[in-house]
C-alpha positions in Angstrom: 5.5 -14.3 11.2 4.6 -12.7 7.9 7.2 -12.4 5.0 9.1 -9.2 5.4 10.4 -9.2 1.8 9.2 -10.3 -1.6 12.0 -12.8 -1.7 10.7 -14.3 1.6 7.3 -14.6 0.0 8.7 -17.0 -2.6 10.4 -18.9 0.2 7.0 -19.4 1.8 5.5 -20.6 -1.5 8.5 -23.1 -1.8 7.5 -24.5 1.6 3.9 -25.1 0.5 2.1 -21.9 1.3 -0.3 -20.7 -1.5 1.0 -17.6 -3.4 -2.3 -15.8 -2.6 -1.8 -16.2 1.1 2.0 -15.5 1.0 1.6 -12.4 -1.1 -1.3 -11.0 1.0 0.9 -11.4 4.1 3.7 -9.6 2.4 1.4 -6.8 1.4 0.3 -6.2 4.9 3.9 -5.7 6.0 4.7 -3.6 3.0 1.8 -1.4 3.6 2.7 -1.0 7.3 6.4 -0.2 6.5 7.3 3.1 8.3 9.4 4.6 5.6 10.0 4.5 1.8 13.6 3.3 2.5 12.1 0.2 4.3 9.7 -0.4 1.3 12.6 -0.3 -1.1 14.5 -2.9 1.0 11.4 -5.1 1.0 11.5 -5.2 -2.9 15.3 -5.2 -3.5 16.2 -8.8 -3.1 15.3 -10.8 -6.2 12.9 -13.5 -5.3 14.1 -16.9 -6.5 12.4 -18.2 -9.7 9.6 -20.8 -8.8 9.5 -22.6 -12.2 5.9 -21.3 -12.6 6.1 -18.6 -15.2 2.8 -17.0 -14.0 4.1 -16.6 -10.5 7.6 -15.3 -11.7 5.9 -12.8 -13.8 3.5 -11.8 -11.1 6.4 -11.1 -8.8 8.0 -8.8 -11.3 4.7 -7.0 -11.9 4.2 -6.7 -8.0 7.6 -5.1 -7.6 7.2 -2.5 -10.2 3.6 -1.8 -9.3 4.4 -1.1 -5.7 7.5 1.0 -6.6 5.3 3.2 -8.8 2.3 3.4 -6.5 4.5 4.4 -3.6 6.5 6.8 -5.6 9.7 4.9 -4.6 12.9 6.3 -6.3 13.5 3.1 -8.2 12.1 -0.3 -9.3 14.4 -3.2 -8.6 16.3 -4.1 -11.7 15.4 -7.8 -11.4 11.8 -6.9 -12.1 12.5 -6.2 -15.7 14.3 -9.5 -16.3 12.9 -11.4 -19.3 11.8 -14.3 -17.1 9.4 -11.8 -15.4 7.3 -11.5 -18.5 4.8 -14.0 -19.8 4.7 -15.3 -23.4 0.9 -15.9 -23.4 -1.9 -13.9 -21.9 -3.0 -14.9 -18.3 -6.3 -13.6 -17.1 -6.2 -13.9 -13.4 -9.9 -14.7 -12.9 -10.9 -18.4 -12.6 -14.2 -17.5 -14.4 -14.0 -18.3 -18.1 -16.4 -15.3 -19.0 -15.6 -13.5 -22.2 -16.9 -10.2 -20.8 -14.8 -10.6 -17.6 -11.7 -11.3 -19.6 -12.3 -8.2 -21.7 -12.7 -6.1 -18.6 -9.5 -7.4 -17.2 -7.7 -6.8 -20.3 -8.6 -3.1 -20.4 -8.6 -2.6 -16.5 -5.2 -4.2 -15.8 -2.5 -1.7 -14.6 0.4 -1.2 -17.1 2.8 -2.9 -14.8 0.8 -6.1 -15.2 -0.5 -5.8 -18.7 3.1 -5.2 -20.0 3.8 -8.7 -18.7 0.7 -10.3 -20.4 -0.9 -10.5 -16.9 -4.5 -9.2 -16.9 -6.1 -8.5 -13.6 -8.5 -6.0 -11.8 -7.8 -2.3 -11.7 -6.4 -2.3 -8.1 -4.9 -5.8 -7.9 -3.0 -5.5 -4.7 -5.6 -3.8 -2.4 -5.9 -5.0 1.1 -8.4 -4.2 3.8 -5.6 -2.7 5.7 -4.1 -0.9 2.7 -2.4 2.4 2.7 -4.4 5.5 4.0 -5.0 8.3 1.5 -2.8 11.4 2.4 -4.7 14.0 4.3 -5.1 17.4 2.8 
C-alpha cells in the first residue's frame, strides 16, 4: 500500500524505504486523488523531521509546489518552518558537472530554489501524472 499522506511518506523512509521510492509512491496517490479537498488532506499533517536537512527541506518544497501546481487554497503552514530551508545549496543531480549545476540553478521552480534546492524544471513529474484540462 502506498503512502496516502506526505507524513506517511516519512514514516516509510524511517522504516528503511528510500526517499525516492516513498515520494514516488506518494505522488502516484496524490495525482490520483479525486478532489482538491483530498489533496489538501494529503499535505496537511506535518511530516516528522528526519534529521537529514536535505530531506526535510525537500518535503517543505514538495508540499508548497504541489499546493501551487494544483491551485489548492493554501499551503500547509509547516512547509514554511525554518527547518524546511537549507543553509547551503543542494543540486539534486549526482553528476558533478558545472553546466548541469548551472541549468538546475536556473530551471528549479521557486518553491525549491527558495529553499536552496536546485532541481529540474518539473521535479515531481510521474508517468501517471495529472492529465491536462480539456478545452
